[in-house]
TORTORSE-801222 format. One line per 5 residues: number of its first residue (from 0); their letters; for each residue x, y, z of N, C-alpha, C. Coordinates in steps of 0.05 Angstrom, whole numbers, always signed. Layout:
! TORTORSE-801222
NUM	A	X/Y/Z/X/Y/Z/X/Y/Z; ...
***
This chain:
! TORTORSE-801222
0	MRMIL	+761/+2638/+1091/+769/+2649/+1066/+748/+2661/+1046; +750/+2690/+1040/+732/+2694/+1023/+743/+2704/+996; +742/+2693/+972/+764/+2701/+951/+749/+2696/+925; +760/+2712/+907/+745/+2707/+880/+772/+2697/+857; +766/+2673/+843/+785/+2669/+828/+784/+2675/+801
5	VGAPA	+799/+2686/+784/+798/+2701/+755/+817/+2686/+737; +800/+2674/+716/+816/+2666/+698/+804/+2660/+673; +816/+2664/+647/+803/+2663/+624/+796/+2631/+620; +775/+2624/+597/+768/+2604/+589/+787/+2585/+591; +788/+2564/+593/+811/+2539/+597/+835/+2541/+612
10	SGKGT	+831/+2558/+632/+850/+2572/+651/+859/+2548/+669; +839/+2533/+674/+840/+2513/+695/+827/+2517/+720; +810/+2539/+721/+799/+2559/+746/+784/+2539/+758; +764/+2531/+741/+744/+2515/+755/+753/+2486/+773; +774/+2475/+759/+789/+2451/+774/+800/+2465/+800
15	QAKVL	+815/+2483/+800/+831/+2495/+821/+808/+2510/+845; +778/+2521/+835/+765/+2527/+849/+754/+2501/+866; +750/+2473/+856/+741/+2456/+872/+762/+2448/+896; +790/+2455/+886/+807/+2439/+903/+806/+2460/+926; +808/+2488/+926/+810/+2506/+943/+782/+2504/+961
20	CERFS	+757/+2497/+951/+736/+2493/+969/+742/+2475/+985; +752/+2446/+980/+756/+2422/+989/+776/+2435/+1011; +796/+2447/+1006/+818/+2461/+1027/+805/+2473/+1044; +789/+2495/+1042/+783/+2517/+1062/+754/+2508/+1073; +743/+2482/+1066/+720/+2481/+1073/+692/+2503/+1067
25	VPQIA	+700/+2509/+1040/+680/+2535/+1032/+661/+2519/+1008; +640/+2533/+999/+629/+2534/+977/+643/+2542/+952; +634/+2535/+928/+650/+2545/+903/+623/+2556/+892; +622/+2580/+890/+595/+2600/+877/+603/+2608/+850; +597/+2589/+832/+600/+2590/+803/+568/+2605/+790
30	TGDML	+566/+2621/+780/+546/+2639/+770/+528/+2620/+751; +541/+2611/+733/+528/+2590/+715/+514/+2565/+732; +521/+2554/+746/+508/+2537/+762/+490/+2549/+784; +492/+2573/+791/+474/+2585/+808/+454/+2591/+792; +456/+2603/+771/+431/+2606/+755/+412/+2588/+746
35	RAAKA	+427/+2569/+737/+412/+2544/+733/+397/+2530/+751; +415/+2532/+780/+392/+2521/+803/+369/+2541/+811; +371/+2567/+808/+348/+2582/+812/+328/+2578/+789; +335/+2579/+767/+320/+2570/+746/+298/+2542/+754; +318/+2522/+765/+302/+2501/+770/+282/+2498/+793
40	ERTEL	+288/+2520/+811/+273/+2525/+838/+245/+2540/+838; +245/+2555/+817/+221/+2565/+808/+220/+2591/+828; +247/+2601/+843/+236/+2622/+863/+224/+2647/+844; +217/+2666/+860/+214/+2698/+848/+240/+2704/+831; +270/+2707/+843/+285/+2712/+832/+300/+2690/+810
45	GLKAA	+290/+2665/+815/+292/+2647/+792/+281/+2649/+770; +252/+2655/+776/+238/+2654/+749/+242/+2683/+732; +254/+2705/+748/+260/+2728/+737/+288/+2724/+717; +304/+2702/+727/+330/+2699/+717/+321/+2677/+689; +303/+2663/+694/+294/+2646/+673/+290/+2660/+651
50	SYMDA	+273/+2675/+654/+259/+2696/+633/+278/+2708/+613; +305/+2718/+624/+323/+2727/+608/+343/+2699/+592; +346/+2682/+608/+367/+2660/+600/+346/+2646/+579; +322/+2645/+582/+306/+2632/+560/+306/+2645/+534; +308/+2676/+539/+303/+2686/+514/+329/+2692/+503
55	GELVP	+354/+2679/+510/+381/+2679/+505/+387/+2705/+508; +385/+2727/+531/+395/+2745/+532/+412/+2740/+561; +427/+2764/+568/+445/+2761/+591/+428/+2767/+615; +433/+2754/+635/+421/+2758/+664/+429/+2788/+674; +413/+2805/+677/+419/+2830/+691/+437/+2827/+718
60	DEVVI	+456/+2846/+723/+469/+2849/+745/+459/+2844/+776; +432/+2863/+774/+419/+2865/+793/+405/+2837/+804; +396/+2819/+787/+387/+2797/+788/+407/+2774/+803; +430/+2781/+785/+453/+2760/+796/+465/+2766/+823; +466/+2791/+826/+477/+2798/+853/+452/+2790/+877
65	GLIER	+430/+2789/+870/+407/+2778/+884/+412/+2750/+889; +416/+2740/+875/+419/+2708/+876/+446/+2703/+890; +468/+2721/+889/+491/+2715/+902/+488/+2718/+937; +472/+2740/+940/+465/+2748/+963/+452/+2724/+981; +433/+2714/+966/+416/+2691/+975/+436/+2673/+987
70	RLQGA	+455/+2660/+965/+473/+2644/+963/+491/+2647/+992; +504/+2664/+992/+520/+2679/+1014/+510/+2675/+1041; +483/+2675/+1043/+469/+2670/+1067/+461/+2642/+1075; +470/+2624/+1061/+471/+2596/+1068/+485/+2585/+1085; +488/+2570/+1103/+498/+2560/+1122/+527/+2553/+1112
75	DAANG	+533/+2543/+1092/+550/+2530/+1083/+578/+2552/+1079; +564/+2574/+1073/+577/+2597/+1068/+585/+2617/+1091; +584/+2606/+1114/+589/+2625/+1138/+621/+2628/+1147; +633/+2608/+1131/+663/+2612/+1138/+680/+2622/+1110; +666/+2627/+1089/+675/+2639/+1069/+664/+2624/+1039
80	FVLDG	+678/+2634/+1020/+671/+2623/+992/+689/+2629/+973; +690/+2612/+954/+704/+2614/+928/+686/+2624/+904; +689/+2647/+899/+673/+2658/+870/+684/+2656/+849; +673/+2640/+828/+683/+2627/+803/+668/+2642/+783; +681/+2660/+768/+670/+2666/+741/+652/+2698/+745
85	YPRTV	+658/+2706/+773/+641/+2729/+780/+654/+2744/+800; +654/+2771/+795/+647/+2792/+777/+673/+2786/+753; +658/+2800/+730/+673/+2805/+702/+676/+2833/+696; +659/+2857/+713/+664/+2881/+702/+669/+2895/+728; +672/+2921/+725/+677/+2941/+749/+656/+2943/+765
90	AQAEA	+633/+2949/+750/+605/+2951/+758/+598/+2927/+776; +606/+2899/+765/+592/+2880/+781/+612/+2878/+806; +637/+2889/+804/+654/+2887/+828/+647/+2905/+850; +642/+2928/+839/+627/+2950/+857/+602/+2939/+871; +586/+2921/+857/+559/+2914/+867/+568/+2890/+891
95	LGELL	+586/+2874/+882/+595/+2854/+902/+604/+2865/+930; +627/+2887/+922/+633/+2901/+946/+609/+2909/+963; +591/+2927/+955/+570/+2935/+971/+558/+2914/+983; +551/+2894/+973/+537/+2868/+986/+554/+2861/+1003; +574/+2849/+1006/+596/+2839/+1024/+595/+2864/+1049
100	ERLGQ	+601/+2889/+1043/+598/+2912/+1065/+570/+2906/+1079; +544/+2906/+1064/+522/+2900/+1076/+518/+2876/+1097; +531/+2855/+1084/+528/+2830/+1101/+554/+2834/+1122; +570/+2852/+1128/+586/+2855/+1146/+615/+2831/+1140; +624/+2829/+1111/+637/+2814/+1109/+660/+2825/+1086
105	RLDAV	+683/+2816/+1084/+706/+2829/+1069/+716/+2802/+1049; +728/+2815/+1029/+750/+2795/+1006/+770/+2795/+1021; +781/+2773/+1025/+811/+2768/+1028/+827/+2773/+1003; +822/+2758/+985/+836/+2759/+956/+823/+2754/+933; +838/+2764/+905/+826/+2757/+885/+856/+2752/+868
110	VQIEV	+849/+2724/+861/+873/+2712/+847/+872/+2707/+818; +887/+2717/+801/+883/+2710/+773/+904/+2690/+767; +893/+2668/+751/+910/+2648/+742/+919/+2656/+709; +942/+2662/+710/+953/+2669/+683/+965/+2649/+664; +954/+2649/+642/+956/+2625/+616/+963/+2639/+593
115	PREML	+983/+2637/+580/+990/+2648/+552/+961/+2645/+533; +954/+2657/+519/+935/+2657/+499/+936/+2636/+479; +965/+2629/+471/+962/+2609/+451/+961/+2582/+467; +968/+2577/+493/+965/+2553/+506/+934/+2548/+513; +919/+2570/+515/+896/+2571/+523/+876/+2556/+505
120	VERAV	+884/+2565/+476/+868/+2555/+454/+876/+2533/+447; +904/+2518/+454/+907/+2490/+453/+893/+2475/+471; +892/+2482/+491/+878/+2471/+514/+846/+2464/+505; +840/+2484/+496/+808/+2483/+489/+803/+2466/+463; +814/+2472/+440/+808/+2469/+415/+821/+2433/+414
125	QRRTD	+840/+2423/+426/+843/+2394/+438/+827/+2371/+452; +809/+2393/+462/+791/+2379/+478/+769/+2360/+462; +765/+2336/+471/+745/+2317/+458/+728/+2308/+475; +703/+2297/+472/+682/+2285/+490/+674/+2259/+482; +672/+2239/+500/+669/+2216/+495/+634/+2213/+496
130	KRTGQ	+627/+2207/+476/+591/+2204/+466/+578/+2193/+490; +593/+2169/+492/+577/+2149/+509/+578/+2152/+538; +602/+2167/+551/+597/+2168/+576/+608/+2197/+584; +610/+2219/+561/+608/+2244/+575/+638/+2249/+587; +658/+2234/+589/+684/+2242/+595/+698/+2256/+579
135	IYHLK	+712/+2279/+591/+727/+2298/+570/+759/+2287/+574; +765/+2288/+547/+798/+2282/+546/+812/+2307/+532; +839/+2297/+531/+854/+2320/+512/+874/+2307/+502; +874/+2312/+471/+882/+2297/+454/+919/+2294/+461; +925/+2316/+469/+957/+2318/+481/+965/+2312/+516
140	YNPPP	+944/+2322/+529/+951/+2319/+554/+936/+2295/+566; +917/+2291/+558/+902/+2268/+575/+886/+2250/+549; +904/+2232/+537/+890/+2218/+506/+868/+2203/+512; +853/+2200/+494/+825/+2185/+501/+836/+2150/+500; +825/+2131/+513/+827/+2104/+502/+815/+2101/+477
145	PDAEL	+827/+2082/+460/+820/+2072/+435/+791/+2072/+426; +778/+2058/+441/+745/+2058/+440/+729/+2082/+444; +741/+2096/+449/+723/+2123/+452/+715/+2131/+430; +687/+2144/+430/+672/+2153/+409/+675/+2185/+413; +695/+2195/+405/+697/+2225/+407/+680/+2247/+388
150	EHRVD	+676/+2266/+407/+660/+2289/+393/+678/+2314/+399; +677/+2332/+376/+688/+2357/+381/+675/+2379/+386; +663/+2382/+410/+642/+2404/+417/+648/+2433/+400; +623/+2443/+393/+621/+2469/+375/+635/+2492/+394; +636/+2492/+423/+651/+2509/+436/+677/+2506/+439
155	DREET	+687/+2484/+433/+717/+2476/+428/+728/+2483/+399; +719/+2492/+382/+726/+2495/+354/+743/+2521/+359; +766/+2520/+345/+780/+2547/+348/+771/+2579/+342; +752/+2581/+324/+738/+2607/+322/+722/+2610/+339; +709/+2593/+354/+691/+2597/+372/+715/+2601/+399
160	VVARL	+727/+2592/+407/+745/+2588/+432/+760/+2619/+426; +775/+2631/+406/+785/+2660/+399/+767/+2674/+409; +742/+2673/+398/+720/+2692/+401/+714/+2690/+430; +713/+2674/+446/+706/+2673/+478/+729/+2691/+485; +757/+2682/+479/+778/+2695/+496/+778/+2723/+492
165	ETYEK	+772/+2733/+470/+771/+2761/+462/+750/+2778/+478; +726/+2762/+479/+699/+2772/+497/+712/+2778/+527; +722/+2753/+538/+733/+2754/+558/+754/+2775/+573; +775/+2778/+555/+796/+2795/+556/+785/+2827/+547; +762/+2834/+538/+754/+2855/+537/+731/+2869/+560
170	MTAAL	+721/+2844/+572/+701/+2848/+595/+721/+2849/+616; +740/+2836/+625/+762/+2838/+649/+777/+2858/+646; +781/+2876/+625/+806/+2894/+622/+811/+2914/+643; +787/+2922/+652/+789/+2941/+678/+785/+2929/+706; +779/+2896/+707/+770/+2892/+733/+796/+2879/+751
175	LPYYE	+820/+2874/+729/+839/+2871/+744/+856/+2892/+759; +855/+2919/+743/+868/+2941/+754/+853/+2949/+783; +826/+2946/+777/+808/+2957/+798/+816/+2942/+827; +818/+2916/+821/+826/+2895/+853/+860/+2905/+855; +871/+2905/+835/+901/+2916/+843/+900/+2940/+857
180	GKGLL	+883/+2958/+851/+885/+2985/+870/+869/+2983/+892; +858/+2963/+900/+850/+2954/+927/+868/+2938/+941; +890/+2934/+931/+911/+2918/+939/+901/+2888/+947; +888/+2873/+931/+870/+2846/+940/+886/+2830/+914; +891/+2839/+894/+897/+2821/+870/+926/+2806/+870
185	LRIDG	+924/+2781/+870/+948/+2767/+873/+955/+2749/+843; +979/+2743/+831/+974/+2727/+805/+991/+2707/+807; +980/+2684/+795/+997/+2662/+794/+1002/+2654/+763; +1022/+2638/+764/+1027/+2623/+735/+1007/+2597/+729; +989/+2597/+713/+974/+2579/+712/+984/+2557/+689
190	VGTPS	+1012/+2552/+684/+1020/+2531/+669/+1034/+2511/+680; +1029/+2484/+680/+1040/+2462/+695/+1017/+2440/+702; +1022/+2421/+720/+1002/+2407/+731/+984/+2415/+744; +961/+2408/+752/+938/+2419/+768/+952/+2421/+801; +970/+2397/+801/+983/+2398/+834/+997/+2411/+834
195	EITER	+1013/+2422/+820/+1033/+2449/+814/+1020/+2475/+822; +996/+2479/+806/+986/+2507/+802/+972/+2506/+833; +961/+2479/+840/+944/+2491/+866/+970/+2497/+888; +991/+2484/+885/+1014/+2493/+907/+1022/+2523/+906; +1025/+2534/+880/+1026/+2565/+874/+1000/+2571/+888
200	LLRVL	+980/+2566/+884/+952/+2584/+893/+956/+2585/+928; +961/+2562/+939/+965/+2563/+967/+989/+2580/+977; +1011/+2578/+962/+1032/+2595/+971/+1027/+2623/+973; +1013/+2636/+950/+1007/+2660/+943/+988/+2674/+960; +966/+2655/+972/+943/+2662/+989/+962/+2663/+1015
205	RKG	+977/+2643/+1024/+994/+2644/+1052/+1005/+2672/+1049; +1019/+2682/+1032/+1040/+2706/+1035/+1015/+2734/+1034; +992/+2724/+1016/+970/+2745/+1014/+961/+2757/+1040
***
């Protein structure tokens, strides 16, 4: 299974990516994790990525695709992967397509998890972190215990969440039609329990 999972911040994409990776015995490739790992390893590509990250700049596409190429050649990715958070633009999608063609691989599916914007905001804004344990709770869906020392992270404040959603929507506006034109795009309803969403994902992948 070689697939891309697409979803806005707070869509539950990361949770579902982990489930799919266990189900299909393939690695989850999240660009944020990959960039942090590359920076720590201090390889040539990693140092290049680190120079942009340390300056607070976006890592250029050619550096990211180089890291993805190296990651896809890992033994654990021989049977596939779940890409989480990449690509986000048509240019990135085209670079990924060229890379996969060069490696003799092809995408099986691009799955978008659809959640209404007002619910995405609610999911993020009502998240709280226990300062002592790092455990994340949700005031509505997963209330914290009475003794938790709660912190409301800056990333989860409403104005920040709305700005991140707007940025995500602008970046991916052309991406979904691009994959739809290639017959790869599958859409699922992302409202419900994690297990319900997993079942929808597996069902649509079986059909797709």
